[in-house]
A tleap script that builds the chain and sets N, CA, C and O, in Angstrom:
source leaprc.protein.ff14SB
mol = sequence {
  NMET ALA LEU ILE THR ASN THR LEU VAL ALA
  ALA ILE VAL VAL LEU LEU LEU VAL TYR VAL
  VAL PRO ALA ARG ILE LYS ALA TYR ASN ARG
  LEU ALA HIE ILE LYS GLY PRO PRO THR THR
  GLY TRP SER LYS ALA TRP LEU VAL ARG ASN
  GLN PHE GLY GLY LYS LEU CYS THR THR LEU
  ILE ASP VAL ALA ARG LYS TYR GLY CLYS
}
set mol.1.N position { -22.930 -18.528 20.279 }
set mol.1.CA position { -21.984 -18.405 19.136 }
set mol.1.C position { -20.801 -17.463 18.878 }
set mol.1.O position { -19.736 -17.716 18.315 }
set mol.2.N position { -21.296 -16.158 19.495 }
set mol.2.CA position { -20.357 -15.163 19.337 }
set mol.2.C position { -19.230 -15.275 20.561 }
set mol.2.O position { -18.075 -14.930 20.311 }
set mol.3.N position { -19.482 -15.623 21.513 }
set mol.3.CA position { -18.616 -16.066 22.429 }
set mol.3.C position { -17.596 -16.830 22.121 }
set mol.3.O position { -16.469 -16.481 22.469 }
set mol.4.N position { -17.798 -18.006 21.416 }
set mol.4.CA position { -16.782 -18.763 20.802 }
set mol.4.C position { -15.695 -18.227 19.831 }
set mol.4.O position { -14.488 -18.463 19.783 }
set mol.5.N position { -16.520 -17.403 19.044 }
set mol.5.CA position { -15.696 -16.559 18.023 }
set mol.5.C position { -14.874 -15.720 18.644 }
set mol.5.O position { -13.699 -15.702 18.278 }
set mol.6.N position { -15.330 -14.819 19.753 }
set mol.6.CA position { -14.280 -14.139 20.449 }
set mol.6.C position { -13.343 -14.362 21.308 }
set mol.6.O position { -12.399 -13.630 21.609 }
set mol.7.N position { -13.722 -15.769 21.844 }
set mol.7.CA position { -12.769 -16.499 22.735 }
set mol.7.C position { -11.759 -17.332 21.652 }
set mol.7.O position { -10.760 -17.751 22.235 }
set mol.8.N position { -11.786 -17.576 20.594 }
set mol.8.CA position { -11.008 -17.756 19.649 }
set mol.8.C position { -10.092 -16.655 19.100 }
set mol.8.O position { -8.875 -16.796 18.975 }
set mol.9.N position { -10.661 -15.733 18.836 }
set mol.9.CA position { -9.734 -14.738 18.280 }
set mol.9.C position { -8.918 -14.266 19.413 }
set mol.9.O position { -7.768 -13.915 19.151 }
set mol.10.N position { -9.261 -14.214 20.421 }
set mol.10.CA position { -8.450 -13.807 21.602 }
set mol.10.C position { -7.186 -15.024 21.879 }
set mol.10.O position { -6.021 -14.739 22.157 }
set mol.11.N position { -7.597 -16.075 21.765 }
set mol.11.CA position { -6.734 -17.058 21.778 }
set mol.11.C position { -5.823 -17.226 20.760 }
set mol.11.O position { -4.816 -17.846 21.103 }
set mol.12.N position { -5.866 -16.869 19.627 }
set mol.12.CA position { -5.076 -16.380 18.511 }
set mol.12.C position { -3.929 -15.243 18.709 }
set mol.12.O position { -2.706 -15.247 18.565 }
set mol.13.N position { -5.020 -14.128 19.160 }
set mol.13.CA position { -3.830 -12.984 19.551 }
set mol.13.C position { -2.862 -13.268 20.435 }
set mol.13.O position { -1.720 -12.828 20.303 }
set mol.14.N position { -3.372 -14.314 21.785 }
set mol.14.CA position { -2.251 -14.369 22.971 }
set mol.14.C position { -1.273 -15.337 22.301 }
set mol.14.O position { -0.077 -15.122 22.497 }
set mol.15.N position { -1.659 -16.472 21.462 }
set mol.15.CA position { -0.580 -17.353 20.717 }
set mol.15.C position { 0.431 -16.341 20.067 }
set mol.15.O position { 1.608 -16.275 20.422 }
set mol.16.N position { -0.130 -15.555 19.082 }
set mol.16.CA position { 0.977 -14.527 18.468 }
set mol.16.C position { 1.813 -13.976 19.433 }
set mol.16.O position { 3.020 -14.214 19.429 }
set mol.17.N position { 1.240 -13.205 20.323 }
set mol.17.CA position { 2.074 -12.619 21.334 }
set mol.17.C position { 3.086 -13.320 22.163 }
set mol.17.O position { 4.187 -12.844 22.439 }
set mol.18.N position { 2.620 -14.551 22.568 }
set mol.18.CA position { 3.394 -15.340 23.610 }
set mol.18.C position { 4.719 -16.272 22.760 }
set mol.18.O position { 5.844 -16.444 23.230 }
set mol.19.N position { 4.220 -16.791 21.406 }
set mol.19.CA position { 4.970 -17.460 20.805 }
set mol.19.C position { 5.609 -17.032 19.793 }
set mol.19.O position { 6.828 -16.922 19.656 }
set mol.20.N position { 4.647 -16.750 18.964 }
set mol.20.CA position { 5.312 -16.494 17.329 }
set mol.20.C position { 6.156 -15.273 17.503 }
set mol.20.O position { 7.331 -15.336 17.139 }
set mol.21.N position { 5.662 -14.111 18.045 }
set mol.21.CA position { 6.656 -12.795 18.021 }
set mol.21.C position { 7.913 -12.773 18.683 }
set mol.21.O position { 8.789 -12.045 18.216 }
set mol.22.N position { 8.155 -13.493 19.753 }
set mol.22.CA position { 9.279 -13.866 20.581 }
set mol.22.C position { 10.256 -14.967 19.799 }
set mol.22.O position { 11.485 -14.897 19.796 }
set mol.23.N position { 9.409 -16.075 19.087 }
set mol.23.CA position { 10.330 -16.848 18.044 }
set mol.23.C position { 10.787 -16.116 16.856 }
set mol.23.O position { 11.783 -16.481 16.231 }
set mol.24.N position { 10.022 -15.000 16.498 }
set mol.24.CA position { 10.653 -14.289 15.180 }
set mol.24.C position { 11.792 -13.722 15.456 }
set mol.24.O position { 12.781 -13.861 14.736 }
set mol.25.N position { 11.774 -12.905 16.711 }
set mol.25.CA position { 12.815 -12.020 17.136 }
set mol.25.C position { 14.049 -12.836 17.565 }
set mol.25.O position { 15.148 -12.284 17.518 }
set mol.26.N position { 13.948 -14.051 17.959 }
set mol.26.CA position { 15.122 -14.917 18.172 }
set mol.26.C position { 15.713 -15.238 17.089 }
set mol.26.O position { 16.925 -15.043 16.989 }
set mol.27.N position { 14.901 -15.856 15.943 }
set mol.27.CA position { 15.390 -16.264 14.604 }
set mol.27.C position { 16.342 -15.044 14.008 }
set mol.27.O position { 17.441 -15.169 13.466 }
set mol.28.N position { 15.593 -13.820 14.268 }
set mol.28.CA position { 16.317 -12.542 13.332 }
set mol.28.C position { 17.403 -12.248 13.886 }
set mol.28.O position { 18.402 -12.095 13.184 }
set mol.29.N position { 17.462 -12.105 15.218 }
set mol.29.CA position { 18.897 -12.089 15.943 }
set mol.29.C position { 19.990 -13.051 15.680 }
set mol.29.O position { 21.173 -12.834 15.418 }
set mol.30.N position { 19.157 -14.465 15.840 }
set mol.30.CA position { 20.274 -15.348 15.482 }
set mol.30.C position { 21.209 -15.252 13.972 }
set mol.30.O position { 22.307 -15.685 13.621 }
set mol.31.N position { 20.085 -14.409 13.298 }
set mol.31.CA position { 20.675 -14.488 11.739 }
set mol.31.C position { 21.096 -13.132 11.331 }
set mol.31.O position { 21.325 -13.016 10.127 }
set mol.32.N position { 21.256 -12.029 12.100 }
set mol.32.CA position { 21.362 -11.136 11.791 }
set mol.32.C position { 22.627 -10.427 11.313 }
set mol.32.O position { 22.620 -9.340 10.736 }
set mol.33.N position { 23.952 -11.302 11.673 }
set mol.33.CA position { 25.078 -11.036 10.998 }
set mol.33.C position { 25.122 -11.408 9.604 }
set mol.33.O position { 26.091 -11.072 8.923 }
set mol.34.N position { 24.009 -12.178 9.036 }
set mol.34.CA position { 24.020 -12.545 7.610 }
set mol.34.C position { 23.556 -11.356 6.744 }
set mol.34.O position { 22.407 -10.945 6.906 }
set mol.35.N position { 24.296 -10.824 5.914 }
set mol.35.CA position { 24.117 -9.734 4.926 }
set mol.35.C position { 22.638 -9.924 4.056 }
set mol.35.O position { 22.279 -11.086 3.863 }
set mol.36.N position { 22.038 -9.148 3.689 }
set mol.36.CA position { 20.680 -9.768 2.938 }
set mol.36.C position { 19.927 -8.419 2.624 }
set mol.36.O position { 20.269 -7.404 3.231 }
set mol.37.N position { 18.991 -8.382 1.765 }
set mol.37.CA position { 17.786 -7.766 2.111 }
set mol.37.C position { 17.007 -7.496 3.128 }
set mol.37.O position { 16.431 -8.472 3.610 }
set mol.38.N position { 16.792 -6.375 3.648 }
set mol.38.CA position { 16.552 -5.932 5.299 }
set mol.38.C position { 15.247 -6.672 5.650 }
set mol.38.O position { 15.086 -6.967 6.835 }
set mol.39.N position { 14.233 -7.029 4.695 }
set mol.39.CA position { 12.875 -7.722 5.124 }
set mol.39.C position { 13.016 -9.094 5.225 }
set mol.39.O position { 12.173 -9.784 5.798 }
set mol.40.N position { 14.057 -9.564 4.692 }
set mol.40.CA position { 14.133 -11.090 4.715 }
set mol.40.C position { 14.258 -11.842 5.932 }
set mol.40.O position { 13.880 -13.008 6.046 }
set mol.41.N position { 14.768 -11.194 6.797 }
set mol.41.CA position { 14.921 -11.723 8.254 }
set mol.41.C position { 13.683 -11.839 8.795 }
set mol.41.O position { 13.593 -12.660 9.708 }
set mol.42.N position { 12.543 -11.149 8.438 }
set mol.42.CA position { 11.456 -11.202 9.312 }
set mol.42.C position { 9.987 -11.820 8.589 }
set mol.42.O position { 8.904 -11.955 9.158 }
set mol.43.N position { 10.310 -12.131 7.217 }
set mol.43.CA position { 9.246 -12.463 6.455 }
set mol.43.C position { 9.787 -13.356 5.162 }
set mol.43.O position { 10.818 -13.103 4.539 }
set mol.44.N position { 8.953 -14.359 4.912 }
set mol.44.CA position { 9.154 -14.892 3.458 }
set mol.44.C position { 8.436 -14.256 2.323 }
set mol.44.O position { 8.279 -14.887 1.278 }
set mol.45.N position { 7.981 -13.013 2.468 }
set mol.45.CA position { 6.841 -12.327 1.921 }
set mol.45.C position { 7.678 -12.294 0.432 }
set mol.45.O position { 7.266 -12.873 -0.573 }
set mol.46.N position { 8.919 -11.510 0.498 }
set mol.46.CA position { 9.524 -11.360 -0.824 }
set mol.46.C position { 9.938 -12.671 -1.607 }
set mol.46.O position { 9.773 -12.831 -2.816 }
set mol.47.N position { 10.376 -13.384 -0.926 }
set mol.47.CA position { 10.609 -15.068 -1.831 }
set mol.47.C position { 9.066 -15.471 -2.495 }
set mol.47.O position { 8.941 -15.864 -3.655 }
set mol.48.N position { 8.084 -15.321 -1.674 }
set mol.48.CA position { 6.864 -15.796 -2.303 }
set mol.48.C position { 6.305 -15.183 -3.452 }
set mol.48.O position { 5.753 -15.761 -4.388 }
set mol.49.N position { 6.549 -13.603 -3.264 }
set mol.49.CA position { 6.383 -12.827 -4.272 }
set mol.49.C position { 7.081 -13.028 -5.445 }
set mol.49.O position { 6.403 -12.973 -6.470 }
set mol.50.N position { 8.358 -13.265 -5.570 }
set mol.50.CA position { 9.255 -13.466 -6.574 }
set mol.50.C position { 9.184 -15.055 -7.210 }
set mol.50.O position { 9.681 -15.354 -8.296 }
set mol.51.N position { 8.543 -15.907 -6.406 }
set mol.51.CA position { 8.197 -17.069 -7.119 }
set mol.51.C position { 7.011 -17.171 -7.882 }
set mol.51.O position { 7.068 -17.679 -9.002 }
set mol.52.N position { 5.742 -16.673 -7.332 }
set mol.52.CA position { 4.786 -16.518 -7.836 }
set mol.52.C position { 4.678 -15.570 -9.470 }
set mol.52.O position { 3.922 -15.769 -10.421 }
set mol.53.N position { 5.788 -14.494 -9.276 }
set mol.53.CA position { 6.070 -13.455 -10.237 }
set mol.53.C position { 6.753 -14.154 -11.289 }
set mol.53.O position { 6.666 -13.653 -12.410 }
set mol.54.N position { 7.388 -15.169 -11.159 }
set mol.54.CA position { 8.219 -15.848 -12.458 }
set mol.54.C position { 9.553 -15.129 -12.281 }
set mol.54.O position { 10.181 -15.077 -13.339 }
set mol.55.N position { 10.089 -14.629 -11.363 }
set mol.55.CA position { 11.393 -14.119 -11.559 }
set mol.55.C position { 12.387 -14.244 -10.215 }
set mol.55.O position { 13.259 -13.468 -9.825 }
set mol.56.N position { 11.980 -15.363 -9.724 }
set mol.56.CA position { 13.017 -15.899 -8.492 }
set mol.56.C position { 14.256 -16.228 -9.033 }
set mol.56.O position { 15.161 -15.563 -8.528 }
set mol.57.N position { 14.599 -16.984 -9.844 }
set mol.57.CA position { 15.993 -17.297 -10.570 }
set mol.57.C position { 16.640 -15.638 -10.493 }
set mol.57.O position { 17.445 -15.347 -9.609 }
set mol.58.N position { 16.249 -14.773 -11.368 }
set mol.58.CA position { 16.949 -13.706 -11.311 }
set mol.58.C position { 17.110 -12.717 -10.290 }
set mol.58.O position { 17.998 -11.868 -10.370 }
set mol.59.N position { 16.191 -12.781 -9.199 }
set mol.59.CA position { 16.349 -12.126 -8.112 }
set mol.59.C position { 17.303 -12.753 -7.008 }
set mol.59.O position { 18.033 -12.021 -6.341 }
set mol.60.N position { 17.274 -14.140 -6.835 }
set mol.60.CA position { 18.271 -14.757 -6.310 }
set mol.60.C position { 19.719 -14.466 -6.662 }
set mol.60.O position { 20.610 -14.439 -5.813 }
set mol.61.N position { 19.910 -14.243 -7.994 }
set mol.61.CA position { 21.218 -13.932 -8.897 }
set mol.61.C position { 21.511 -12.601 -8.436 }
set mol.61.O position { 22.656 -12.381 -8.040 }
set mol.62.N position { 20.647 -11.667 -8.426 }
set mol.62.CA position { 20.819 -10.188 -8.167 }
set mol.62.C position { 21.148 -10.165 -6.644 }
set mol.62.O position { 22.085 -9.443 -6.303 }
set mol.63.N position { 20.490 -10.868 -5.698 }
set mol.63.CA position { 20.853 -10.860 -4.340 }
set mol.63.C position { 22.415 -11.258 -3.960 }
set mol.63.O position { 23.159 -10.591 -3.240 }
set mol.64.N position { 22.744 -12.559 -4.646 }
set mol.64.CA position { 23.786 -13.096 -4.343 }
set mol.64.C position { 24.908 -12.149 -5.012 }
set mol.64.O position { 26.017 -12.200 -4.479 }
set mol.65.N position { 24.759 -11.359 -6.033 }
set mol.65.CA position { 25.537 -10.405 -6.597 }
set mol.65.C position { 25.817 -9.290 -5.556 }
set mol.65.O position { 27.009 -9.116 -5.303 }
set mol.66.N position { 25.066 -8.632 -5.015 }
set mol.66.CA position { 24.807 -7.446 -4.108 }
set mol.66.C position { 25.400 -7.822 -2.710 }
set mol.66.O position { 26.107 -7.014 -2.108 }
set mol.67.N position { 25.123 -8.990 -2.226 }
set mol.67.CA position { 25.241 -9.371 -0.805 }
set mol.67.C position { 26.459 -10.371 -0.660 }
set mol.67.O position { 26.824 -10.536 0.504 }
set mol.68.N position { 27.003 -10.918 -1.422 }
set mol.68.CA position { 27.635 -12.217 -1.704 }
set mol.68.C position { 26.995 -13.821 -1.501 }
set mol.68.O position { 25.802 -14.088 -1.354 }
set mol.69.N position { 27.708 -14.429 -1.522 }
set mol.69.CA position { 27.231 -15.761 -1.696 }
set mol.69.C position { 26.768 -16.361 -0.296 }
set mol.69.O position { 26.321 -17.507 -0.232 }
savepdb mol mol.pdb
quit
């Protein structure tokens, strides 16, 4: 049973290194010319945090004022 778990963990790590990380870097570089908060190119965490915090509308207005439409 432990062998299956270790193999699964290793497969997930390889998948992250081979596919997810290069895909995120490619997406970030493709959109790097668009102004915005620094972490938005790498993660949607700020969007989710504001959505669940109930202040997404005001945050998006503030971001649009600061960085443009």
